[in-house]
C-alpha positions in Angstrom: -175.6 -198.7 -1.6 -172.7 -196.7 -0.7 -171.7 -193.6 -2.3 -169.1 -195.4 -3.5 -170.3 -198.1 -4.8 -172.4 -196.0 -6.7 -169.6 -194.1 -8.4 -168.7 -197.3 -9.4 -171.3 -198.6 -10.4 -171.9 -195.3 -13.1 -168.0 -195.8 -13.9 -169.0 -199.5 -14.9 -171.5 -198.7 -17.1 -170.4 -195.9 -19.0 -167.2 -198.0 -19.4 -169.3 -201.0 -20.8 -170.8 -198.9 -23.2 -167.8 -197.2 -24.6 -167.6 -199.7 -27.7 -171.6 -198.7 -28.4 -170.5 -195.5 -27.9 -167.2 -195.3 -30.4 -169.9 -196.6 -33.0 -172.0 -194.3 -32.6 -169.9 -191.7 -32.5 -168.5 -193.1 -36.4 -172.5 -193.1 -37.3 -172.4 -189.6 -36.1 -169.7 -188.5 -37.6 -170.6 -189.9 -41.0 -172.9 -187.6 -41.4 -171.7 -184.4 -43.9 -173.4 -182.2 -41.4 -171.6 -179.0 -42.6 -174.5 -176.2 -42.1 -174.2 -174.4 -45.5 -175.6 -175.9 -48.5 -173.3 -174.4 -50.8 -170.9 -177.1 -49.5 -172.8 -180.1 -48.7 -176.2 -181.5 -48.9 -178.9 -179.9 -46.5 -180.3 -183.4 -46.0 -177.0 -184.8 -44.4 -178.3 -181.7 -41.6 -181.8 -183.3 -41.9 -180.4 -187.1 -41.5 -178.0 -186.1 -38.3 -180.6 -184.0 -36.8 -183.3 -186.9 -37.4 -180.4 -189.6 -36.0 -179.6 -187.0 -32.8 -183.7 -187.0 -31.6 -184.0 -190.8 -32.3 -180.9 -191.4 -29.8 -182.0 -189.3 -27.0 -185.8 -190.4 -26.8 -184.1 -193.7 -26.7 -181.9 -192.7 -24.0 -185.4 -191.7 -21.7 -185.8 -187.8 -23.1 -189.7 -188.2 -23.4 -190.8 -184.9 -25.3 -188.7 -184.4 -28.4 -188.9 -183.2 -31.4 -187.2 -181.1 -33.9 -187.6 -177.3 -33.9 -187.1 -175.0 -37.5 -185.2 -172.2 -36.6 -185.5 -168.8 -38.4 -182.1 -169.8 -40.5 -183.4 -173.0 -41.6 -182.0 -174.9 -39.8 -183.1 -177.8 -37.1 -182.5 -177.9 -33.5 -183.1 -180.9 -31.4 -185.5 -180.0 -28.1 -186.3 -182.5 -25.7 -187.7 -182.5 -21.9 -188.2 -184.9 -19.3 -190.2 -183.2 -16.6 -188.9 -183.3 -13.0 -190.1 -185.3 -10.4 -191.5 -183.7 -8.0 -189.4 -181.3 -5.5 -186.1 -182.1 -8.4 -184.6 -179.6 -10.4 -184.4 -178.9 -14.0 -180.8 -179.8 -15.7 -180.8 -178.6 -19.6 -177.8 -180.6 -21.7 -176.8 -178.5 -25.0 -174.2 -179.8 -27.8 -174.1 -179.0 -31.6 -174.6 -181.7 -34.2 -172.8 -179.3 -37.2 -169.1 -179.1 -38.0 -166.9 -177.1 -39.8 -166.1 -178.0 -43.7 -163.3 -180.2 -43.8 -161.0 -178.2 -45.8 -158.2 -179.6 -48.0 -158.8 -182.9 -47.3 -155.4 -183.9 -48.4 -153.9 -182.7 -45.1 -156.0 -185.4 -43.2 -154.2 -188.5 -42.5 -157.4 -190.4 -43.0 -160.9 -189.5 -44.8 -162.4 -186.5 -42.4 -166.0 -188.1 -42.5 -165.0 -191.8 -41.4 -164.2 -192.4 -37.7 -160.8 -193.2 -37.6 -158.4 -194.6 -34.7 -154.7 -193.8 -34.4 -152.7 -194.0 -31.2 -155.7 -194.6 -28.9 -157.4 -191.4 -30.3 -160.7 -190.9 -32.4 -160.2 -189.2 -35.8 -162.6 -187.3 -37.8 -164.6 -184.1 -38.4 -166.5 -183.3 -35.3 -165.3 -186.4 -32.9 -164.9 -184.2 -30.2 -166.6 -180.6 -31.8 -169.3 -181.4 -31.2 -170.7 -184.9 -31.8 -168.3 -186.7 -29.0 -170.1 -184.6 -26.6 -173.7 -185.4 -27.9 -172.0 -189.4 -27.4 -171.1 -187.9 -23.8 -174.4 -186.7 -23.1 -176.2 -190.1 -24.0 -173.7 -192.1 -22.3 -174.9 -189.9 -19.1 -178.1 -190.7 -19.5 -178.3 -194.4 -20.3 -176.2 -195.0 -17.2 -178.5 -193.2 -15.3 -181.9 -195.2 -16.7 -180.6 -198.7 -15.7 -182.1 -197.7 -12.3 -185.2 -196.3 -13.8 -186.6 -192.5 -14.5 -184.6 -189.8 -14.5 -184.1 -188.9 -11.4 -184.3 -185.0 -12.2 -186.0 -182.9 -14.9 -183.6 -183.1 -18.2 -183.9 -180.6 -21.3 -181.9 -181.5 -24.3 -180.7 -178.9 -26.9 -178.9 -179.9 -29.5 -178.5 -177.2 -32.4 -177.8 -177.5 -36.3 -176.0 -174.4 -37.3 -173.4 -173.2 -34.4 -170.8 -173.6 -36.5 -172.7 -170.9 -39.0 -172.9 -168.4 -36.4 -175.6 -169.8 -34.1 -178.1 -167.1 -34.9 -181.3 -169.1 -35.5 -181.0 -171.0 -31.7 -180.4 -167.4 -30.4 -183.6 -166.2 -31.7 -185.6 -169.1 -30.0 -183.8 -168.8 -27.0 -185.4 -164.9 -27.4 -188.9 -166.2 -28.9 -189.4 -169.3 -26.6 -187.3 -169.0 -23.4 -189.8 -172.1 -21.7 -188.0 -174.3 -23.9 -185.1 -173.5 -22.1 -185.5 -173.0 -18.5 -183.4 -174.8 -16.0 -182.1 -174.2 -13.6 -178.4 -175.7 -14.4 -177.3 -175.1 -18.0 -174.6 -177.5 -19.0 -172.8 -175.8 -22.4 -170.6 -178.9 -23.7 -168.6 -177.1 -26.1 -165.9 -176.3 -24.2 -163.1 -179.0 -22.7 -159.8 -179.6 -20.5 -156.6 -177.1 -20.9 -154.9 -181.2 -21.0 -156.1 -184.6 -21.2 -157.0 -185.9 -17.6 -157.1 -182.2 -16.2 -160.9 -181.5 -15.1 -161.8 -178.1 -15.9 -164.7 -175.6 -15.9 -164.9 -173.0 -18.9 -165.4 -170.0 -17.2 -165.6 -167.1 -19.6 -165.8 -166.9 -23.1 -164.7 -163.8 -25.6 -167.1 -162.5 -28.0 -166.7 -161.5 -31.8 -166.6 -158.2 -33.4 -165.7 -158.8 -37.1 -165.3 -156.5 -39.9 -164.2 -156.6 -43.1 -162.7 -153.7 -44.7 -162.4 -152.5 -48.3 -159.9 -149.8 -49.8 -159.6 -148.6 -52.8 -157.0 -146.2 -54.4 -157.7 -146.1 -58.2 -159.6 -146.6 -61.3 -158.3 -149.6 -62.4 -155.0 -151.4 -62.2 -151.8 -149.8 -63.8 -147.9 -150.6 -64.7 -145.9 -150.9 -61.7 -143.1 -150.0 -64.0 -144.9 -146.6 -65.5 -146.4 -145.8 -62.4 -144.5 -147.1 -59.7 -143.0 -145.1 -56.6 -145.9 -142.5 -57.5 -149.3 -144.3 -57.7 -151.2 -145.3 -54.6 -151.2 -149.1 -53.7 -154.5 -150.3 -52.6 -152.8 -153.3 -51.1 -149.4 -151.4 -49.5 -152.0 -149.2 -48.2 -154.1 -151.9 -46.8 -150.6 -153.7 -44.9 -149.9 -150.6 -43.4 -153.4 -149.7 -42.5 -153.3 -153.7 -40.4 -149.9 -152.7 -39.1 -151.5 -150.0 -36.9 -153.3 -152.7 -35.1 -150.5 -153.8 -33.3 -148.0 -152.5 -31.1 -144.1 -153.5 -31.5 -144.7 -156.5 -29.2 -147.6 -157.4 -31.4 -149.9 -156.8 -28.8 -153.3 -156.2 -30.4 -154.5 -152.1 -30.1 -157.2 -150.4 -31.1 -158.2 -147.0 -30.3 -160.6 -146.8 -27.4 -160.0 -149.8 -26.7 -158.8 -151.2 -23.0 -155.9 -154.3 -23.5 -154.7 -154.3 -20.2 -157.1 -157.0 -18.3 -155.2 -159.8 -16.7 -156.7 -163.1 -15.9 -157.2 -164.2 -12.6 -157.6 -167.8 -12.7 -155.2 -170.9 -13.6 -152.0 -169.9 -15.3 -151.5 -170.7 -19.1 -147.6 -172.1 -19.0 -146.2 -170.4 -22.4 -144.2 -174.1 -23.3 -147.8 -175.8 -22.7 -149.5 -172.8 -24.9 -146.5 -173.1 -27.4 -147.0 -177.0 -28.5 -150.9 -176.9 -28.3 -150.6 -174.0 -31.0 -148.0 -175.8 -32.7 -145.9 -172.7 -32.5 -142.4 -172.9 -34.6 -138.8 -172.9 -33.0 -137.7 -169.6 -32.5 -140.8 -168.0 -33.0 -142.1 -165.6 -30.5 -145.3 -165.1 -29.4 -146.5 -161.8 -30.1 -147.6 -160.3 -26.7 -145.8 -158.9 -23.7 -148.6 -160.1 -21.5 -148.5 -163.7 -19.9 -150.7 -166.2 -22.3 -153.9 -166.4 -20.1 -154.0 -162.6 -20.1 -153.8 -162.2 -23.9 -156.0 -165.5 -24.7 -158.4 -165.3 -22.4 -158.9 -161.1 -21.0 -157.9 -159.2 -23.1 -159.1 -157.9 -26.9 -157.2 -160.2 -30.0 -157.6 -158.9 -33.5 -156.8 -162.0 -36.0 -156.7 -161.1 -40.1 -158.7 -163.8 -41.3 -158.5 -163.5 -45.1 -157.5 -161.0 -47.4 -158.9 -160.9 -51.0 -155.7 -159.3 -53.2 -154.2 -160.9 -56.6 -152.3 -164.4 -55.4 -148.7 -165.0 -56.2 -149.7 -167.5 -58.8 -150.3 -165.5 -62.0 -149.9 -162.1 -60.7 -148.9 -159.5 -63.2 -146.5 -156.1 -62.8 -149.4 -154.1 -62.1 -150.6 -151.6 -59.0 -153.0 -153.0 -57.2 -156.1 -150.8 -57.4 -158.6 -152.3 -54.3 -158.0 -154.7 -51.9 -159.9 -156.3 -48.9 -159.4 -158.5 -45.4 -161.4 -159.2 -43.0 -161.1 -159.0 -39.5 -162.1 -160.9 -36.5 -161.6 -158.7 -32.9 -162.2 -161.4 -29.6 -164.0 -159.2 -26.9 -163.4 -160.0 -23.7 -165.5 -160.0 -20.6 -166.3 -157.3 -19.3 -166.4 -155.1 -23.0 -169.6 -154.7 -24.8 -169.2 -155.8 -28.0 -171.2 -153.3 -30.1 -168.8 -151.2 -28.9 -166.0 -152.9 -29.5 -166.6 -153.2 -32.9 -167.1 -149.0 -33.1 -163.9 -148.8 -31.9 -162.4 -150.7 -34.3 -164.2 -148.9 -37.1 -163.3 -145.6 -35.5 -159.6 -146.8 -35.8 -159.9 -147.9 -39.2 -161.2 -144.5 -40.4 -158.5 -142.7 -38.4 -155.6 -144.6 -39.8 -156.4 -145.3 -43.4 -153.4 -144.4 -45.1 -153.1 -142.1 -48.1 -156.8 -141.3 -48.1 -157.6 -144.6 -49.8 -161.2 -144.9 -49.8 -162.7 -147.2 -47.3 -165.5 -149.3 -47.1 -166.4 -151.3 -44.0 -169.1 -154.7 -43.6 -170.2 -154.8 -40.0 -170.9 -158.8 -38.9 -173.5 -159.5 -36.9 -171.5 -159.5 -33.0 -171.4 -162.2 -30.5 -171.3 -160.7 -26.8 -168.2 -162.5 -24.2 -169.7 -164.0 -21.7 -168.5 -164.8 -17.8 -170.1 -167.4 -15.7 -171.5 -167.2 -12.0 -169.9 -170.2 -9.9 -171.1 -169.6 -6.8 -174.2 -171.8 -6.9 -175.7 -175.1 -6.2 -175.5 -176.7 -9.5 -171.2 -175.5 -10.3 -170.7 -176.7 -6.2 -172.4 -180.4 -7.5 -170.5 -180.2 -10.9 -167.6 -179.8 -9.1 -167.5 -182.5 -6.9 -168.4 -184.9 -10.0 -165.5 -183.4 -12.1 -163.2 -184.8 -8.6 -164.9 -187.9 -8.5 -164.5 -188.6 -12.2 -161.0 -187.4 -12.7 -159.5 -188.4 -9.3 -158.5 -184.6 -9.8 -159.0 -181.1 -8.4 -160.5 -178.6 -10.9 -159.0 -175.9 -12.3 -161.2 -172.9 -14.5 -159.6 -171.4 -17.7 -161.3 -168.9 -19.8 -161.9 -169.6 -23.8 -160.9 -167.1 -26.5 -163.8 -168.4 -28.8 -167.4 -167.5 -28.4 -170.7 -169.0 -28.0 -172.9 -166.4 -28.1 -175.9 -168.6 -26.9 -174.6 -168.2 -23.7 -175.1 -164.5 -23.4 -178.6 -165.4 -25.1 -179.4 -168.0 -22.6 -178.1 -166.0 -19.6 -180.8 -162.7 -20.7 -183.8 -165.7 -20.9 -183.3 -168.0 -18.3 -181.7 -165.2 -15.7 -182.0 -167.6 -12.7 -180.4 -170.6 -14.6 -176.6 -171.6 -14.1 -174.5 -171.8 -17.1 -171.7 -174.2 -17.0 -169.1 -175.0 -20.0 -167.8 -178.4 -19.9 -166.8 -180.6 -22.9 -164.3 -183.5 -24.7 -162.3 -180.6 -27.0 -158.6 -180.8 -25.0 -155.7 -178.9 -27.0 -154.9 -182.1 -28.9 -158.8 -182.4 -30.3 -157.5 -179.2 -32.9 -161.1 -178.3 -33.7 -161.7 -177.0 -37.0 -158.3 -178.2 -38.5 -157.5 -181.0 -40.4 -157.2 -184.2 -38.4 -159.3 -183.0 -35.7 -159.7 -185.9 -33.0 -161.3 -186.9 -29.7 -159.2 -189.1 -26.7 -161.8 -191.5 -25.6 -160.9 -191.6 -22.0 -162.0 -187.5 -21.7 -165.6 -189.3 -23.2 -166.0 -191.9 -20.5 -164.7 -189.4 -17.7 -167.1 -186.6 -18.5 -170.2 -189.2 -19.1 -169.4 -190.0 -15.7 -168.9 -186.5 -14.3 -172.6 -185.5 -15.9 -174.4 -189.0 -14.4 -172.9 -188.3 -11.3 -174.0 -184.4 -11.1 -177.5 -185.5 -12.4 -177.9 -187.9 -9.3 -176.5 -185.6 -7.1 -178.8 -182.6 -7.6 -182.0 -185.3 -7.1 -180.8 -185.6 -3.6 -180.0 -182.3 -3.2 
């Protein structure tokens, strides 16, 4: 059979399975697998883990089990050994999801897969249950010819959205479970539908919560306003020191001049992807790619202060904010967090009493892209999509990548996935374009076949 015939055969198999794949994704989305028992019963994650285990066993993964991690979540870990002389590929994704948030903002129930205008809507449809289904489609397309042509490891974790610390510990403690020549992290995506993209860098995180206190308690704003130090005003002033006049993130001692050397991110597309309102400028003097992929970025995630409704004419004695610092590749996350804390300490106004809580950091990641696995993956993506492959960064972090880089130093690590910008992952009305699931499944099947033939 010619290579063209092989490609068409795999494409036909995947396309013929898309109706069944939709049913599987519908089942997966119905699991309210938020890895936080305060919000949803833990049984939802357990049920999702069992479904994933059974689905991959049916797809040809021979040795598969549920492994409890130190955070109490269940990771689905499986292995089909490689035939003699063939490499091993690890396929990763996660079955836990972000909470749906305010369900009134969803146009359809978040845990019911719903089709609208050719897209499939539901929490986790893209991040990351659509990627699980993509892995299954690829494996089944190959299994139709007999045993898998390469060794395959499966790792599907259950607490990625809550930090993934459990799986990171498992990587450090049992690296043999992750031994592979190529690791495919399916938790990323293309820059747009139909444009194949390899994510080559990830920013890390160095979060902190800052608490300011200025008074023993609230006092009347009419009697004391103008003289008494307002903790909320102090917090606003402190947060203002973290951006310059153009809106760029500025943290004392942290470099913010790096540039992105991959494909550009056109401003007009970014504005559309991010939903920037007409007339609102971007808070950066850099290019979009520099700002979101190559430089640190500080976001205020939340503020504790009196709400508008019910607020009294009183000076606020204490206020807090949770800060999210994204750390670009080349910068150590702990060093970045140290710089953030030092900046806050140096700029706190009026001698306010300040306390800073440090959160667990996530290291940034940069992939090595010159190995045989990457070459095979590029070729497979180009064949599946009929277009040249681009490279992009990702502003988000996947700490697991750095943990794997340490534990399995000889493995190539590649990031792909179904999560293009229109998916609006983590937001209401998350969705996936089924053509992305289909094309990526074809590409993944092709790369496994290519690696088997050397």
